[in-house]
KOLDORO-865165 format. One record per residue: x, y, z of N, C-alpha, C in turn. Coordinates in nm, 2 decimals. Example, Ala and Ser with C-alpha at 12.3 -4.5 7.8 and 13.67 -1.06 7.14 Angstrom:
% residues 2
     npx     npy     npz    capx    capy    capz     cpx     cpy     cpz
    1.32   -0.57    0.78    1.23   -0.45    0.78    1.32   -0.33    0.78
    1.28   -0.22    0.71    1.37   -0.11    0.71    1.29    0.00    0.79
//
This chain:
% residues 131
     npx     npy     npz    capx    capy    capz     cpx     cpy     cpz
   -0.71    1.47    0.28   -0.79    1.38    0.21   -0.77    1.39    0.06
   -0.75    1.28   -0.01   -0.73    1.28   -0.15   -0.86    1.31   -0.22
   -0.85    1.38   -0.34   -0.96    1.40   -0.43   -0.93    1.35   -0.56
   -1.03    1.31   -0.64   -1.01    1.25   -0.77   -1.09    1.33   -0.87
   -1.04    1.33   -0.99   -1.11    1.39   -1.10   -1.11    1.30   -1.22
   -1.22    1.29   -1.29   -1.24    1.21   -1.41   -1.30    1.31   -1.51
   -1.23    1.31   -1.63   -1.28    1.39   -1.74   -1.33    1.30   -1.84
   -1.46    1.31   -1.87   -1.53    1.20   -1.95   -1.62    1.27   -2.05
   -1.67    1.19   -2.13   -1.77    1.23   -2.23   -1.89    1.29   -2.16
   -1.95    1.40   -2.21   -2.07    1.46   -2.15   -2.19    1.38   -2.19
   -2.18    1.30   -2.29   -2.29    1.22   -2.35   -2.25    1.07   -2.34
   -2.34    0.99   -2.29   -2.30    0.85   -2.29   -2.29    0.79   -2.43
   -2.21    0.69   -2.44   -2.20    0.62   -2.57   -2.31    0.52   -2.59
   -2.31    0.44   -2.69   -2.41    0.34   -2.72   -2.43    0.23   -2.61
   -2.32    0.21   -2.54   -2.33    0.11   -2.43   -2.38    0.18   -2.30
   -2.41    0.31   -2.30   -2.46    0.38   -2.18   -2.35    0.43   -2.09
   -2.22    0.42   -2.13   -2.11    0.46   -2.04   -2.05    0.59   -2.09
   -1.98    0.66   -2.01   -1.92    0.79   -2.04   -1.77    0.76   -2.05
   -1.71    0.74   -2.18   -1.57    0.72   -2.19   -1.48    0.83   -2.14
   -1.37    0.80   -2.09   -1.27    0.90   -2.05   -1.20    0.96   -2.16
   -1.12    1.07   -2.13   -1.07    1.15   -2.24   -0.97    1.07   -2.33
   -0.89    0.98   -2.27   -0.80    0.91   -2.36   -0.87    0.81   -2.45
   -0.97    0.75   -2.40   -1.05    0.66   -2.49   -1.12    0.74   -2.60
   -1.17    0.86   -2.57   -1.23    0.95   -2.67   -1.12    1.00   -2.77
   -1.00    1.03   -2.72   -0.89    1.07   -2.81   -0.86    0.96   -2.90
   -0.85    0.83   -2.85   -0.82    0.72   -2.94   -0.93    0.70   -3.04
   -1.05    0.72   -3.01   -1.16    0.71   -3.10   -1.16    0.81   -3.21
   -1.12    0.94   -3.17   -1.11    1.05   -3.26   -1.00    1.02   -3.36
   -0.89    0.97   -3.31   -0.77    0.94   -3.40   -0.81    0.84   -3.50
   -0.88    0.74   -3.46   -0.92    0.63   -3.55   -1.02    0.66   -3.65
   -1.10    0.77   -3.62   -1.21    0.81   -3.70   -1.17    0.87   -3.84
   -1.05    0.92   -3.84   -1.00    0.98   -3.97   -1.05    1.13   -3.98
   -1.11    1.18   -3.88   -1.16    1.32   -3.89   -1.06    1.43   -3.86
   -0.95    1.39   -3.80   -0.85    1.49   -3.76   -0.77    1.55   -3.88
   -0.75    1.68   -3.88   -0.66    1.74   -3.98   -0.52    1.68   -3.96
   -0.43    1.70   -4.05   -0.30    1.65   -4.04   -0.23    1.72   -3.92
   -0.25    1.85   -3.90   -0.19    1.91   -3.78   -0.24    1.86   -3.65
   -0.38    1.84   -3.64   -0.43    1.79   -3.52   -0.40    1.64   -3.50
   -0.38    1.56   -3.60   -0.33    1.43   -3.59   -0.20    1.42   -3.53
   -0.11    1.51   -3.57    0.02    1.52   -3.51    0.02    1.57   -3.37
   -0.07    1.66   -3.34   -0.09    1.71   -3.20   -0.14    1.59   -3.11
   -0.24    1.52   -3.16   -0.29    1.41   -3.09   -0.18    1.30   -3.06
   -0.10    1.28   -3.16    0.01    1.18   -3.14    0.11    1.23   -3.03
    0.13    1.36   -3.03    0.21    1.42   -2.92    0.15    1.40   -2.78
    0.01    1.42   -2.78   -0.06    1.40   -2.65   -0.04    1.25   -2.60
   -0.05    1.16   -2.69   -0.03    1.02   -2.65    0.11    1.00   -2.60
    0.21    1.05   -2.66    0.34    1.04   -2.62    0.36    1.10   -2.48
    0.31    1.22   -2.46    0.31    1.29   -2.33    0.24    1.20   -2.22
    0.13    1.14   -2.26    0.05    1.06   -2.17    0.14    0.95   -2.12
    0.20    0.87   -2.21    0.28    0.76   -2.17    0.41    0.80   -2.09
    0.45    0.92   -2.11    0.57    0.97   -2.03    0.53    1.01   -1.89
    0.40    1.05   -1.87    0.35    1.10   -1.74    0.29    0.99   -1.66
    0.24    0.88   -1.72    0.18    0.78   -1.63    0.17    0.65   -1.71
    0.17    0.54   -1.63    0.15    0.41   -1.69    0.01    0.38   -1.71
   -0.02    0.31   -1.82   -0.16    0.26   -1.84   -0.19    0.15   -1.75
   -0.30    0.15   -1.68   -0.34    0.04   -1.59   -0.34   -0.09   -1.67
   -0.31   -0.20   -1.60   -0.31   -0.33   -1.67   -0.45   -0.36   -1.72
   -0.46   -0.42   -1.84   -0.59   -0.45   -1.90   -0.67   -0.54   -1.81
   -0.60   -0.63   -1.74   -0.67   -0.72   -1.65   -0.76   -0.65   -1.55
   -0.73   -0.53   -1.51   -0.81   -0.45   -1.42   -0.95   -0.43   -1.48
   -0.95   -0.40   -1.60   -1.08   -0.37   -1.67   -1.15   -0.50   -1.71
   -1.07   -0.60   -1.74   -1.13   -0.73   -1.78   -1.21   -0.80   -1.67
   -1.15   -0.79   -1.55   -1.21   -0.85   -1.43   -1.32   -0.76   -1.37
   -1.32   -0.63   -1.40   -1.42   -0.53   -1.35   -1.46   -0.44   -1.46
   -1.55   -0.49   -1.55   -1.59   -0.41   -1.67   -1.65   -0.27   -1.64
   -1.70   -0.25   -1.52   -1.75   -0.12   -1.48   -1.65   -0.02   -1.42
   -1.53   -0.07   -1.41   -1.42    0.01   -1.35   -1.39    0.14   -1.44
   -1.36    0.24   -1.37   -1.33    0.37   -1.43   -1.20    0.43   -1.38
   -1.12    0.49   -1.47   -1.00    0.56   -1.43   -1.02    0.70   -1.38
   -0.95    0.73   -1.27   -0.96    0.87   -1.21   -0.82    0.92   -1.19
   -0.80    1.05   -1.22   -0.67    1.11   -1.18   -0.68    1.15   -1.04
   -0.56    1.14   -0.97   -0.55    1.18   -0.83   -0.52    1.33   -0.84
   -0.61    1.41   -0.77   -0.59    1.55   -0.78   -0.52    1.60   -0.65
   -0.39    1.63   -0.67   -0.31    1.68   -0.55   -0.21    1.79   -0.60
   -0.13    1.83   -0.51   -0.04    1.94   -0.55    0.10    1.89   -0.61
    0.11    1.76   -0.63    0.24    1.71   -0.68    0.26    1.75   -0.83
    0.38    1.76   -0.87    0.41    1.80   -1.01    0.36    1.69   -1.11
    0.37    1.57   -1.08    0.33    1.46   -1.17    0.18    1.47   -1.20
    0.10    1.48   -1.09   -0.04    1.49   -1.11   -0.08    1.62   -1.18
   -0.01    1.73   -1.15   -0.04    1.86   -1.21   -0.01    1.85   -1.36
    0.10    1.79   -1.40    0.14    1.78   -1.54    0.03    1.69   -1.61
   -0.01    1.59   -1.55   -0.12    1.50   -1.61   -0.25    1.57   -1.63
   -0.29    1.65   -1.53   -0.41    1.73   -1.55   -0.40    1.84   -1.65
   -0.28    1.90   -1.66   -0.25    2.00   -1.77   -0.27    1.93   -1.91
   -0.21    1.81   -1.92   -0.23    1.73   -2.05   -0.38    1.71   -2.07
   -0.45    1.67   -1.97   -0.59    1.64   -1.98   -0.67    1.77   -2.04
   -0.63    1.88   -1.99   -0.69    2.01   -2.04   -0.66    2.03   -2.19
   -0.54    2.00   -2.23   -0.50    2.01   -2.37   -0.58    1.91   -2.46
   -0.59    1.78   -2.41   -0.67    1.68   -2.48   -0.82    1.73   -2.49
   -0.87    1.78   -2.38   -1.01    1.83   -2.38   -1.03    1.93   -2.48
   -0.94    2.03   -2.49   -0.95    2.14   -2.59   -0.96    2.08   -2.74
   -0.88    1.98   -2.77   -0.88    1.92   -2.90   -1.01    1.85   -2.92
   -1.06    1.77   -2.82   -1.19    1.70   -2.84   -1.30    1.80   -2.86
   -1.30    1.91   -2.79   -1.41    2.01   -2.80   -1.41    2.07   -2.94
   -1.29    2.09   -3.00   -1.28    2.15   -3.13   -1.35    2.06   -3.24
   -1.36    1.93   -3.21   -1.43    1.83   -3.30   -1.57    1.80   -3.25
   -1.62    1.88   -3.16   -1.76    1.86   -3.12   -1.78    1.75   -3.02
   -1.67    1.70   -2.95   -1.68    1.60   -2.85   -1.68    1.67   -2.72
   -1.79    1.68   -2.65   -1.81    1.76   -2.53   -1.77    1.67   -2.41
   -1.71    1.73   -2.31   -1.66    1.66   -2.19   -1.72    1.72   -2.07
   -1.71    1.65   -1.96   -1.75    1.70   -1.83   -1.64    1.65   -1.73
   -1.62    1.73   -1.63   -1.53    1.70   -1.51   -1.62    1.64   -1.40
   -1.58    1.53   -1.35   -1.65    1.47   -1.23   -1.54    1.47   -1.12
   -1.57    1.53   -1.01   -1.48    1.53   -0.89   -1.54    1.47   -0.77
   -1.46    1.39   -0.70   -1.52    1.33   -0.57   -1.40    1.30   -0.48
   -1.44    1.26   -0.36   -1.34    1.21   -0.26   -1.34    1.06   -0.25
   -1.44    1.00   -0.30   -1.45    0.85   -0.30   -1.51    0.80   -0.43
   -1.42    0.76   -0.52   -1.47    0.72   -0.66   -1.53    0.58   -0.66
   -1.52    0.50   -0.56   -1.57    0.37   -0.56   -1.47    0.27   -0.50
   -1.48    0.14   -0.52   -1.39    0.04   -0.47   -1.27    0.04   -0.56
   -1.16    0.08   -0.50   -1.03    0.10   -0.58   -0.97   -0.04   -0.61
   -0.94   -0.07   -0.73   -0.89   -0.19   -0.78   -0.74   -0.18   -0.83
   -0.70   -0.06   -0.85   -0.57   -0.03   -0.90   -0.53    0.11   -0.86
   -0.41    0.14   -0.82   -0.36    0.27   -0.78   -0.21    0.28   -0.81
   -0.17    0.40   -0.86   -0.03    0.43   -0.87   -0.02    0.58   -0.83
    0.09    0.64   -0.86    0.12    0.78   -0.81    0.02    0.88   -0.86
   -0.04    0.87   -0.97   -0.12    0.97   -1.03   -0.26    0.93   -1.07
   -0.30    0.81   -1.05   -0.43    0.76   -1.09   -0.48    0.65   -1.00
   -0.61    0.63   -1.00   -0.67    0.51   -0.95   -0.77    0.45   -1.05
   -0.80    0.33   -1.04   -0.91    0.27   -1.12   -1.00    0.22   -1.01
   -1.13    0.25   -1.02   -1.23    0.22   -0.92   -1.36    0.17   -0.98
   -1.42    0.08   -0.91   -1.55    0.03   -0.95   -1.65    0.12   -0.88
   -1.74    0.18   -0.96   -1.84    0.28   -0.89   -1.93    0.21   -0.79
   -1.96    0.28   -0.69   -2.05    0.23   -0.59   -2.19    0.21   -0.65
   -2.26    0.12   -0.60   -2.40    0.09   -0.64   -2.49    0.11   -0.51
   -2.62    0.11   -0.53   -2.71    0.12   -0.42   -2.69    0.01   -0.31
   -2.65   -0.11   -0.36   -2.62   -0.22   -0.26   -2.51   -0.19   -0.17
   -2.42   -0.09   -0.21   -2.30   -0.06   -0.12   -2.33    0.03   -0.01
   -2.45    0.10   -0.01   -2.48    0.20    0.09   -2.55    0.13    0.21
   -2.52    0.17    0.33   -2.58    0.10    0.44   -2.72    0.15    0.48
   -2.77    0.25    0.41   -2.90    0.30    0.45   -2.99    0.30    0.33
//
C-alpha cells in the first residue's frame, strides 16, 4: 500500500489553507527576508526540486482549487531524494520562523494527477463518506 506525506505550514494562511513547503519557500524568497547566503541556498533548493520532479500542470489546481500536492512515500531513490530535499527546505523555513507539520496518510483524497514521486488530490469531504 502506498503512503503519502505532505509537509505544510503548521498555521493556516489568510485564506484558511495550509501551503506546502515549496509555496512557502517561494513566499519567503519573495519577501526579501533571506540573507544573501540563504537566498543562494533557496535558489539551490529550487534547482534541486526541478531536477527531482516535474511541477504538476497549473490546470490541475485551476480546475480543482482545493487540490493539494503530496509526496509518494516509498523506498525508491527518487522519492527518497525528494523527501531529503523537503527536510532541507523545512530547516530553512524553520530558521525564519515558518513552522511546518508533516501530514501522512494512505488515502489523500480523489487523485487528479500522479507521477513517479507525487500526487495531487482533492481532499475528502463529509459528503464523500458513506456513513
